[in-house]
All heavy atoms as TSV, in Angstrom:
chain	resi	resn	atom	element	x	y	z
A	1	MET	N	N	-8.643	-26.211	-5.056
A	1	MET	CA	C	-8.033	-25.393	-4.010
A	1	MET	C	C	-7.123	-24.399	-4.612
A	1	MET	O	O	-6.319	-24.791	-5.524
A	1	MET	CB	C	-7.288	-26.286	-2.999
A	1	MET	CG	C	-6.728	-25.487	-1.955
A	1	MET	SD	S	-5.861	-26.522	-0.761
A	1	MET	CE	C	-4.173	-26.658	-1.440
A	2	ASN	N	N	-7.166	-23.189	-4.164
A	2	ASN	CA	C	-6.266	-22.150	-4.557
A	2	ASN	C	C	-5.329	-21.855	-3.483
A	2	ASN	O	O	-5.597	-21.988	-2.357
A	2	ASN	CB	C	-7.037	-20.887	-4.954
A	2	ASN	CG	C	-7.863	-21.035	-6.202
A	2	ASN	OD1	O	-7.510	-21.670	-7.131
A	2	ASN	ND2	N	-9.058	-20.533	-6.153
A	3	ARG	N	N	-4.065	-21.424	-3.868
A	3	ARG	CA	C	-3.065	-21.094	-2.868
A	3	ARG	C	C	-2.438	-19.777	-3.192
A	3	ARG	O	O	-2.209	-19.499	-4.400
A	3	ARG	CB	C	-2.030	-22.151	-2.838
A	3	ARG	CG	C	-0.883	-21.785	-1.811
A	3	ARG	CD	C	0.113	-22.884	-1.725
A	3	ARG	NE	N	1.177	-22.470	-0.838
A	3	ARG	CZ	C	2.202	-23.137	-0.534
A	3	ARG	NH1	N	2.342	-24.410	-0.971
A	3	ARG	NH2	N	3.165	-22.701	0.301
A	4	PHE	N	N	-2.355	-18.883	-2.216
A	4	PHE	CA	C	-1.633	-17.649	-2.425
A	4	PHE	C	C	-0.603	-17.500	-1.374
A	4	PHE	O	O	-0.794	-17.576	-0.179
A	4	PHE	CB	C	-2.733	-16.532	-2.171
A	4	PHE	CG	C	-2.142	-15.132	-2.413
A	4	PHE	CD1	C	-1.828	-14.599	-3.604
A	4	PHE	CD2	C	-1.955	-14.364	-1.279
A	4	PHE	CE1	C	-1.307	-13.400	-3.779
A	4	PHE	CE2	C	-1.425	-13.049	-1.355
A	4	PHE	CZ	C	-1.131	-12.594	-2.665
A	5	THR	N	N	0.581	-17.274	-1.850
A	5	THR	CA	C	1.770	-17.148	-0.955
A	5	THR	C	C	2.261	-15.680	-0.927
A	5	THR	O	O	2.375	-15.124	-2.069
A	5	THR	CB	C	2.964	-17.997	-1.348
A	5	THR	OG1	O	2.468	-19.320	-1.425
A	5	THR	CG2	C	4.104	-17.915	-0.429
A	6	LEU	N	N	2.340	-15.065	0.226
A	6	LEU	CA	C	2.740	-13.694	0.303
A	6	LEU	C	C	4.078	-13.581	1.097
A	6	LEU	O	O	4.073	-13.648	2.314
A	6	LEU	CB	C	1.671	-12.914	1.046
A	6	LEU	CG	C	1.836	-11.420	1.120
A	6	LEU	CD1	C	1.801	-10.820	-0.338
A	6	LEU	CD2	C	0.751	-10.800	1.969
A	7	PRO	N	N	5.193	-13.475	0.341
A	7	PRO	CA	C	6.471	-13.503	1.005
A	7	PRO	C	C	6.943	-12.084	1.493
A	7	PRO	O	O	8.106	-11.917	1.608
A	7	PRO	CB	C	7.354	-14.068	-0.007
A	7	PRO	CG	C	6.817	-13.470	-1.261
A	7	PRO	CD	C	5.293	-13.538	-1.036
A	8	ARG	N	N	6.069	-11.209	1.738
A	8	ARG	CA	C	6.398	-9.840	2.144
A	8	ARG	C	C	5.745	-9.471	3.437
A	8	ARG	O	O	4.835	-10.114	3.828
A	8	ARG	CB	C	6.079	-8.853	1.008
A	8	ARG	CG	C	6.758	-9.149	-0.264
A	8	ARG	CD	C	8.269	-8.869	-0.133
A	8	ARG	NE	N	8.932	-9.204	-1.337
A	8	ARG	CZ	C	10.205	-9.671	-1.336
A	8	ARG	NH1	N	10.900	-9.779	-0.269
A	8	ARG	NH2	N	10.834	-9.914	-2.515
A	9	ASP	N	N	5.960	-8.281	3.840
A	9	ASP	CA	C	5.305	-7.728	5.000
A	9	ASP	C	C	4.001	-7.040	4.716
A	9	ASP	O	O	3.871	-6.500	3.633
A	9	ASP	CB	C	6.304	-6.680	5.681
A	9	ASP	CG	C	7.619	-7.248	6.077
A	9	ASP	OD1	O	7.597	-8.472	6.544
A	9	ASP	OD2	O	8.639	-6.621	6.019
A	10	LEU	N	N	3.216	-7.086	5.736
A	10	LEU	CA	C	1.942	-6.412	5.661
A	10	LEU	C	C	1.910	-5.251	6.676
A	10	LEU	O	O	2.377	-5.455	7.799
A	10	LEU	CB	C	0.745	-7.328	5.960
A	10	LEU	CG	C	0.572	-8.485	5.046
A	10	LEU	CD1	C	-0.534	-9.396	5.558
A	10	LEU	CD2	C	0.239	-8.013	3.586
A	11	TYR	N	N	1.464	-4.080	6.318
A	11	TYR	CA	C	1.464	-2.937	7.210
A	11	TYR	C	C	0.001	-2.539	7.546
A	11	TYR	O	O	-0.751	-2.400	6.606
A	11	TYR	CB	C	2.169	-1.742	6.604
A	11	TYR	CG	C	3.666	-1.979	6.491
A	11	TYR	CD1	C	4.173	-2.662	5.301
A	11	TYR	CD2	C	4.563	-1.545	7.407
A	11	TYR	CE1	C	5.506	-2.852	5.192
A	11	TYR	CE2	C	5.867	-1.898	7.293
A	11	TYR	CZ	C	6.381	-2.484	6.138
A	11	TYR	OH	O	7.707	-2.789	6.022
A	12	HIS	N	N	-0.367	-2.442	8.744
A	12	HIS	CA	C	-1.717	-2.134	9.128
A	12	HIS	C	C	-1.695	-1.450	10.469
A	12	HIS	O	O	-0.702	-1.608	11.264
A	12	HIS	CB	C	-2.642	-3.357	9.094
A	12	HIS	CG	C	-2.237	-4.447	10.045
A	12	HIS	ND1	N	-2.734	-4.434	11.363
A	12	HIS	CD2	C	-1.371	-5.420	9.914
A	12	HIS	CE1	C	-2.194	-5.495	11.969
A	12	HIS	NE2	N	-1.316	-6.120	11.182
A	13	GLY	N	N	-2.789	-0.787	10.810
A	13	GLY	CA	C	-2.906	-0.187	12.186
A	13	GLY	C	C	-2.356	1.124	12.203
A	13	GLY	O	O	-1.946	1.849	11.252
A	14	GLU	N	N	-2.304	1.656	13.422
A	14	GLU	CA	C	-1.783	2.946	13.826
A	14	GLU	C	C	-0.320	3.195	13.232
A	14	GLU	O	O	0.534	2.315	13.369
A	14	GLU	CB	C	-1.810	3.202	15.261
A	14	GLU	CG	C	-1.592	4.655	15.643
A	14	GLU	CD	C	-1.817	4.836	17.160
A	14	GLU	OE1	O	-2.435	4.077	17.846
A	14	GLU	OE2	O	-1.242	5.857	17.698
A	15	ASN	N	N	-0.059	4.287	12.606
A	15	ASN	CA	C	1.212	4.644	12.109
A	15	ASN	C	C	1.637	3.842	10.857
A	15	ASN	O	O	2.782	3.949	10.402
A	15	ASN	CB	C	2.340	4.725	13.131
A	15	ASN	CG	C	2.072	5.505	14.257
A	15	ASN	OD1	O	1.546	6.733	14.075
A	15	ASN	ND2	N	2.237	5.132	15.531
A	16	ALA	N	N	0.688	3.056	10.245
A	16	ALA	CA	C	1.107	2.252	9.120
A	16	ALA	C	C	1.481	3.178	7.905
A	16	ALA	O	O	2.388	2.859	7.148
A	16	ALA	CB	C	-0.005	1.313	8.645
A	17	LEU	N	N	0.755	4.311	7.708
A	17	LEU	CA	C	1.104	5.166	6.622
A	17	LEU	C	C	2.467	5.773	6.772
A	17	LEU	O	O	3.205	5.929	5.822
A	17	LEU	CB	C	0.074	6.333	6.471
A	17	LEU	CG	C	-1.366	5.904	6.021
A	17	LEU	CD1	C	-2.260	7.061	6.046
A	17	LEU	CD2	C	-1.308	5.173	4.709
A	18	ASP	N	N	2.893	6.026	7.964
A	18	ASP	CA	C	4.234	6.534	8.210
A	18	ASP	C	C	5.316	5.536	7.912
A	18	ASP	O	O	6.327	5.839	7.351
A	18	ASP	CB	C	4.441	7.021	9.652
A	18	ASP	CG	C	3.566	8.245	9.985
A	18	ASP	OD1	O	3.366	9.083	9.097
A	18	ASP	OD2	O	3.185	8.417	11.165
A	19	ALA	N	N	4.988	4.253	8.127
A	19	ALA	CA	C	5.947	3.210	7.894
A	19	ALA	C	C	6.149	3.046	6.324
A	19	ALA	O	O	7.187	2.705	5.833
A	19	ALA	CB	C	5.445	1.891	8.467
A	20	LEU	N	N	4.994	3.297	5.542
A	20	LEU	CA	C	5.162	3.160	4.126
A	20	LEU	C	C	6.108	4.160	3.548
A	20	LEU	O	O	6.796	3.975	2.514
A	20	LEU	CB	C	3.743	3.386	3.449
A	20	LEU	CG	C	2.659	2.292	3.751
A	20	LEU	CD1	C	1.373	2.698	3.092
A	20	LEU	CD2	C	3.180	0.931	3.408
A	21	LYS	N	N	6.261	5.349	4.106
A	21	LYS	CA	C	7.198	6.331	3.652
A	21	LYS	C	C	8.612	5.937	3.761
A	21	LYS	O	O	9.432	6.520	2.988
A	21	LYS	CB	C	6.961	7.648	4.459
A	21	LYS	CG	C	5.602	8.217	4.307
A	21	LYS	CD	C	5.399	9.471	5.204
A	21	LYS	CE	C	3.978	10.021	5.076
A	21	LYS	NZ	N	3.743	11.053	6.026
A	22	THR	N	N	8.905	5.012	4.532
A	22	THR	CA	C	10.367	4.577	4.676
A	22	THR	C	C	10.714	3.296	3.769
A	22	THR	O	O	11.879	2.921	3.814
A	22	THR	CB	C	10.631	4.232	6.151
A	22	THR	OG1	O	9.850	3.081	6.503
A	22	THR	CG2	C	10.350	5.326	7.069
A	23	LEU	N	N	9.775	2.900	3.051
A	23	LEU	CA	C	10.054	1.675	2.221
A	23	LEU	C	C	10.953	1.990	1.098
A	23	LEU	O	O	10.887	3.047	0.543
A	23	LEU	CB	C	8.700	1.056	1.663
A	23	LEU	CG	C	7.745	0.480	2.704
A	23	LEU	CD1	C	6.476	0.042	1.943
A	23	LEU	CD2	C	8.386	-0.638	3.408
A	24	GLU	N	N	11.812	1.083	0.781
A	24	GLU	CA	C	12.629	1.206	-0.406
A	24	GLU	C	C	12.227	0.136	-1.479
A	24	GLU	O	O	11.712	-0.874	-1.081
A	24	GLU	CB	C	14.100	0.869	-0.025
A	24	GLU	CG	C	14.642	1.881	0.909
A	24	GLU	CD	C	16.072	1.525	1.309
A	24	GLU	OE1	O	16.695	0.698	0.724
A	24	GLU	OE2	O	16.664	2.257	2.273
A	25	GLY	N	N	12.362	0.409	-2.645
A	25	GLY	CA	C	11.886	-0.434	-3.776
A	25	GLY	C	C	11.418	0.372	-4.878
A	25	GLY	O	O	11.546	1.584	-4.964
A	26	LYS	N	N	10.800	-0.364	-5.840
A	26	LYS	CA	C	10.313	0.255	-7.060
A	26	LYS	C	C	8.892	-0.144	-7.403
A	26	LYS	O	O	8.303	0.491	-8.282
A	26	LYS	CB	C	11.158	-0.060	-8.252
A	26	LYS	CG	C	12.558	0.434	-8.131
A	26	LYS	CD	C	13.424	0.141	-9.312
A	26	LYS	CE	C	14.836	0.727	-9.046
A	26	LYS	NZ	N	15.717	0.609	-10.108
A	27	LYS	N	N	8.307	-1.068	-6.689
A	27	LYS	CA	C	6.962	-1.524	-6.943
A	27	LYS	C	C	6.265	-1.794	-5.642
A	27	LYS	O	O	6.918	-2.186	-4.687
A	27	LYS	CB	C	6.908	-2.820	-7.805
A	27	LYS	CG	C	7.431	-2.648	-9.148
A	27	LYS	CD	C	7.357	-4.033	-9.853
A	27	LYS	CE	C	7.870	-3.970	-11.197
A	27	LYS	NZ	N	7.767	-5.257	-11.878
A	28	ALA	N	N	4.939	-1.626	-5.640
A	28	ALA	CA	C	4.122	-1.978	-4.463
A	28	ALA	C	C	2.795	-2.414	-4.920
A	28	ALA	O	O	2.290	-2.025	-5.909
A	28	ALA	CB	C	4.044	-0.741	-3.515
A	29	SER	N	N	2.196	-3.301	-4.174
A	29	SER	CA	C	0.851	-3.804	-4.349
A	29	SER	C	C	-0.013	-3.295	-3.129
A	29	SER	O	O	0.372	-3.553	-2.035
A	29	SER	CB	C	0.795	-5.284	-4.423
A	29	SER	OG	O	1.464	-5.770	-5.534
A	30	VAL	N	N	-1.033	-2.691	-3.475
A	30	VAL	CA	C	-2.044	-2.201	-2.388
A	30	VAL	C	C	-3.308	-3.021	-2.642
A	30	VAL	O	O	-3.915	-2.856	-3.687
A	30	VAL	CB	C	-2.153	-0.702	-2.471
A	30	VAL	CG1	C	-3.156	-0.267	-1.409
A	30	VAL	CG2	C	-0.879	0.040	-2.358
A	31	VAL	N	N	-3.646	-3.728	-1.550
A	31	VAL	CA	C	-4.855	-4.496	-1.682
A	31	VAL	C	C	-5.933	-3.989	-0.631
A	31	VAL	O	O	-5.563	-3.880	0.569
A	31	VAL	CB	C	-4.584	-5.995	-1.339
A	31	VAL	CG1	C	-5.872	-6.830	-1.359
A	31	VAL	CG2	C	-3.497	-6.567	-2.276
A	32	VAL	N	N	-7.087	-3.617	-1.161
A	32	VAL	CA	C	-8.091	-3.099	-0.270
A	32	VAL	C	C	-9.392	-3.777	-0.608
A	32	VAL	O	O	-9.521	-4.406	-1.704
A	32	VAL	CB	C	-8.306	-1.617	-0.438
A	32	VAL	CG1	C	-7.020	-0.829	0.026
A	32	VAL	CG2	C	-8.606	-1.189	-1.833
A	33	GLY	N	N	-10.360	-3.796	0.260
A	33	GLY	CA	C	-11.562	-4.478	0.061
A	33	GLY	C	C	-12.683	-3.501	0.424
A	33	GLY	O	O	-12.580	-2.565	1.188
A	34	GLY	N	N	-13.852	-3.805	-0.018
A	34	GLY	CA	C	-15.065	-3.107	0.330
A	34	GLY	C	C	-15.182	-1.720	-0.312
A	34	GLY	O	O	-15.618	-1.524	-1.299
A	35	GLY	N	N	-14.600	-0.778	0.229
A	35	GLY	CA	C	-14.616	0.635	-0.231
A	35	GLY	C	C	-14.252	1.637	0.798
A	35	GLY	O	O	-14.105	2.809	0.481
A	36	SER	N	N	-14.229	1.210	2.107
A	36	SER	CA	C	-13.951	2.171	3.146
A	36	SER	C	C	-12.603	2.798	3.023
A	36	SER	O	O	-12.494	4.032	3.418
A	36	SER	CB	C	-14.126	1.632	4.538
A	36	SER	OG	O	-13.226	0.472	4.671
A	37	MET	N	N	-11.535	2.132	2.530
A	37	MET	CA	C	-10.310	2.821	2.414
A	37	MET	C	C	-10.350	3.974	1.463
A	37	MET	O	O	-9.699	5.007	1.647
A	37	MET	CB	C	-9.242	1.748	1.879
A	37	MET	CG	C	-8.900	0.621	2.824
A	37	MET	SD	S	-7.946	1.217	4.223
A	37	MET	CE	C	-6.375	1.452	3.484
A	38	LYS	N	N	-11.060	3.834	0.429
A	38	LYS	CA	C	-11.253	4.877	-0.518
A	38	LYS	C	C	-12.151	6.012	0.075
A	38	LYS	O	O	-11.922	7.203	-0.067
A	38	LYS	CB	C	-11.854	4.433	-1.817
A	38	LYS	CG	C	-11.846	5.420	-2.947
A	38	LYS	CD	C	-12.190	4.882	-4.251
A	38	LYS	CE	C	-12.026	6.002	-5.369
A	38	LYS	NZ	N	-12.185	5.505	-6.699
A	39	ARG	N	N	-13.260	5.570	0.593
A	39	ARG	CA	C	-14.238	6.567	1.142
A	39	ARG	C	C	-13.592	7.468	2.260
A	39	ARG	O	O	-13.942	8.662	2.315
A	39	ARG	CB	C	-15.392	5.801	1.816
A	39	ARG	CG	C	-16.563	5.738	1.036
A	39	ARG	CD	C	-17.888	5.289	1.724
A	39	ARG	NE	N	-17.679	4.212	2.756
A	39	ARG	CZ	C	-17.694	2.893	2.488
A	39	ARG	NH1	N	-17.868	2.478	1.243
A	39	ARG	NH2	N	-17.596	2.014	3.420
A	40	PHE	N	N	-12.741	6.926	3.116
A	40	PHE	CA	C	-12.113	7.690	4.139
A	40	PHE	C	C	-10.849	8.361	3.751
A	40	PHE	O	O	-10.167	8.976	4.584
A	40	PHE	CB	C	-11.935	6.813	5.399
A	40	PHE	CG	C	-13.210	6.391	5.930
A	40	PHE	CD1	C	-13.646	5.039	6.000
A	40	PHE	CD2	C	-14.191	7.287	6.420
A	40	PHE	CE1	C	-14.782	4.627	6.587
A	40	PHE	CE2	C	-15.369	6.927	7.032
A	40	PHE	CZ	C	-15.703	5.556	7.050
A	41	GLY	N	N	-10.417	8.232	2.471
A	41	GLY	CA	C	-9.265	8.871	1.947
A	41	GLY	C	C	-7.852	8.257	2.183
A	41	GLY	O	O	-6.849	8.790	1.772
A	42	PHE	N	N	-7.919	7.037	2.745
A	42	PHE	CA	C	-6.617	6.382	2.971
A	42	PHE	C	C	-5.946	5.888	1.650
A	42	PHE	O	O	-4.752	5.971	1.514
A	42	PHE	CB	C	-6.776	5.238	3.904
A	42	PHE	CG	C	-7.162	5.596	5.292
A	42	PHE	CD1	C	-8.462	5.252	5.774
A	42	PHE	CD2	C	-6.353	6.215	6.108
A	42	PHE	CE1	C	-8.778	5.576	7.101
A	42	PHE	CE2	C	-6.689	6.602	7.422
A	42	PHE	CZ	C	-7.965	6.380	7.841
A	43	LEU	N	N	-6.708	5.474	0.680
A	43	LEU	CA	C	-6.197	5.046	-0.508
A	43	LEU	C	C	-5.449	6.196	-1.257
A	43	LEU	O	O	-4.384	5.986	-1.832
A	43	LEU	CB	C	-7.257	4.395	-1.476
A	43	LEU	CG	C	-6.766	3.756	-2.725
A	43	LEU	CD1	C	-5.681	2.672	-2.430
A	43	LEU	CD2	C	-7.967	3.152	-3.530
A	44	ASP	N	N	-6.044	7.377	-1.308
A	44	ASP	CA	C	-5.447	8.485	-1.837
A	44	ASP	C	C	-4.089	8.880	-1.206
A	44	ASP	O	O	-3.103	9.194	-1.890
A	44	ASP	CB	C	-6.344	9.697	-1.880
A	44	ASP	CG	C	-7.455	9.619	-2.757
A	44	ASP	OD1	O	-7.418	8.814	-3.803
A	44	ASP	OD2	O	-8.574	10.213	-2.485
A	45	LYS	N	N	-4.061	8.714	0.087
A	45	LYS	CA	C	-2.791	8.976	0.908
A	45	LYS	C	C	-1.702	8.018	0.520
A	45	LYS	O	O	-0.541	8.370	0.386
A	45	LYS	CB	C	-3.078	8.933	2.450
A	45	LYS	CG	C	-3.930	10.165	2.926
A	45	LYS	CD	C	-4.212	9.949	4.354
A	45	LYS	CE	C	-5.081	11.104	4.825
A	45	LYS	NZ	N	-5.297	11.012	6.329
A	46	ILE	N	N	-2.103	6.731	0.311
A	46	ILE	CA	C	-1.157	5.703	-0.046
A	46	ILE	C	C	-0.580	5.916	-1.416
A	46	ILE	O	O	0.637	5.929	-1.666
A	46	ILE	CB	C	-1.805	4.298	0.049
A	46	ILE	CG1	C	-2.129	3.949	1.507
A	46	ILE	CG2	C	-0.939	3.252	-0.519
A	46	ILE	CD1	C	-2.970	2.777	1.675
A	47	VAL	N	N	-1.501	6.242	-2.314
A	47	VAL	CA	C	-1.027	6.528	-3.739
A	47	VAL	C	C	-0.048	7.793	-3.786
A	47	VAL	O	O	0.946	7.725	-4.457
A	47	VAL	CB	C	-2.304	6.784	-4.666
A	47	VAL	CG1	C	-1.860	7.336	-6.046
A	47	VAL	CG2	C	-3.008	5.479	-4.837
A	48	LYS	N	N	-0.429	8.785	-2.946
A	48	LYS	CA	C	0.544	9.989	-2.902
A	48	LYS	C	C	1.893	9.582	-2.428
A	48	LYS	O	O	2.892	10.089	-2.920
A	48	LYS	CB	C	-0.176	11.005	-2.015
A	48	LYS	CG	C	0.602	12.245	-1.939
A	48	LYS	CD	C	-0.110	13.288	-1.107
A	48	LYS	CE	C	0.686	14.606	-1.030
A	48	LYS	NZ	N	-0.019	15.614	-0.267
A	49	ILE	N	N	1.898	8.660	-1.367
A	49	ILE	CA	C	3.270	8.229	-0.811
A	49	ILE	C	C	4.058	7.541	-1.959
A	49	ILE	O	O	5.241	7.841	-2.107
A	49	ILE	CB	C	2.954	7.334	0.291
A	49	ILE	CG1	C	2.481	8.100	1.546
A	49	ILE	CG2	C	4.328	6.541	0.686
A	49	ILE	CD1	C	2.016	7.196	2.696
A	50	PHE	N	N	3.374	6.692	-2.796
A	50	PHE	CA	C	4.088	5.939	-3.821
A	50	PHE	C	C	4.271	6.715	-5.118
A	50	PHE	O	O	4.883	6.174	-6.020
A	50	PHE	CB	C	3.432	4.564	-4.012
A	50	PHE	CG	C	3.559	3.619	-2.879
A	50	PHE	CD1	C	2.425	2.976	-2.480
A	50	PHE	CD2	C	4.723	3.507	-2.237
A	50	PHE	CE1	C	2.530	2.033	-1.360
A	50	PHE	CE2	C	4.878	2.600	-1.200
A	50	PHE	CZ	C	3.778	1.883	-0.740
A	51	ARG	N	N	3.740	7.871	-5.253
A	51	ARG	CA	C	3.887	8.663	-6.480
A	51	ARG	C	C	5.291	9.332	-6.498
A	51	ARG	O	O	5.371	10.550	-6.311
A	51	ARG	CB	C	2.828	9.629	-6.679
A	51	ARG	CG	C	1.491	9.112	-7.004
A	51	ARG	CD	C	1.333	9.055	-8.538
A	51	ARG	NE	N	-0.011	8.585	-8.880
A	51	ARG	CZ	C	-0.262	7.687	-9.795
A	51	ARG	NH1	N	0.670	7.206	-10.541
A	51	ARG	NH2	N	-1.483	7.272	-9.978
A	52	LYS	N	N	6.281	8.554	-6.654
A	52	LYS	CA	C	7.678	9.102	-6.740
A	52	LYS	C	C	8.244	8.621	-8.071
A	52	LYS	O	O	7.797	7.609	-8.628
A	52	LYS	CB	C	8.493	8.492	-5.618
A	52	LYS	CG	C	8.005	8.713	-4.205
A	52	LYS	CD	C	8.894	8.020	-3.280
A	52	LYS	CE	C	8.282	8.019	-1.841
A	52	LYS	NZ	N	9.131	7.245	-0.896
A	53	PRO	N	N	9.193	9.364	-8.672
A	53	PRO	CA	C	9.694	8.938	-9.886
A	53	PRO	C	C	10.250	7.563	-9.979
A	53	PRO	O	O	10.196	6.883	-10.930
A	53	PRO	CB	C	10.838	9.961	-10.163
A	53	PRO	CG	C	10.479	11.150	-9.291
A	53	PRO	CD	C	9.727	10.578	-8.152
A	54	GLU	N	N	10.783	7.045	-8.835
A	54	GLU	CA	C	11.501	5.728	-8.857
A	54	GLU	C	C	10.535	4.583	-8.622
A	54	GLU	O	O	10.822	3.468	-8.748
A	54	GLU	CB	C	12.606	5.686	-7.860
A	54	GLU	CG	C	12.150	5.877	-6.400
A	54	GLU	CD	C	12.092	7.320	-5.921
A	54	GLU	OE1	O	12.166	8.205	-6.724
A	54	GLU	OE2	O	12.069	7.504	-4.659
A	55	TRP	N	N	9.192	4.892	-8.278
A	55	TRP	CA	C	8.273	3.883	-8.041
A	55	TRP	C	C	7.291	3.698	-9.241
A	55	TRP	O	O	6.926	4.713	-9.855
A	55	TRP	CB	C	7.360	4.253	-6.811
A	55	TRP	CG	C	8.037	4.015	-5.539
A	55	TRP	CD1	C	8.876	4.760	-4.845
A	55	TRP	CD2	C	7.905	2.845	-4.693
A	55	TRP	NE1	N	9.316	4.184	-3.727
A	55	TRP	CE2	C	8.739	3.064	-3.586
A	55	TRP	CE3	C	7.123	1.658	-4.777
A	55	TRP	CZ2	C	8.758	2.075	-2.515
A	55	TRP	CZ3	C	7.229	0.750	-3.780
A	55	TRP	CH2	C	7.933	0.923	-2.725
A	56	LYS	N	N	6.992	2.466	-9.474
A	56	LYS	CA	C	5.916	2.199	-10.534
A	56	LYS	C	C	4.658	2.146	-9.818
A	56	LYS	O	O	4.343	1.286	-9.025
A	56	LYS	CB	C	6.190	0.824	-11.256
A	56	LYS	CG	C	5.262	0.555	-12.256
A	56	LYS	CD	C	5.567	-0.803	-12.891
A	56	LYS	CE	C	4.459	-1.128	-13.887
A	56	LYS	NZ	N	4.587	-2.466	-14.482
A	57	CYS	N	N	3.732	3.114	-10.078
A	57	CYS	CA	C	2.456	3.190	-9.445
A	57	CYS	C	C	1.381	3.305	-10.526
A	57	CYS	O	O	1.433	4.269	-11.250
A	57	CYS	CB	C	2.509	4.389	-8.464
A	57	CYS	SG	S	0.940	4.476	-7.584
A	58	SER	N	N	0.569	2.330	-10.601
A	58	SER	CA	C	-0.548	2.420	-11.606
A	58	SER	C	C	-1.855	2.087	-10.994
A	58	SER	O	O	-1.962	1.572	-9.947
A	58	SER	CB	C	-0.279	1.522	-12.810
A	58	SER	OG	O	-0.085	0.182	-12.357
């Protein structure tokens, strides 16, 4: 059995990208599956939001 604990918030749905713009911190994990996030351009938008000098984005 594997266990994964996620002690943080998940953002999804309408206006989720706007909520990401208000986050404070220096690191973020973006988890996507399939490929639709990339196909429809959402992944590029997320990376653009986190491409700030104070954020570690790779």
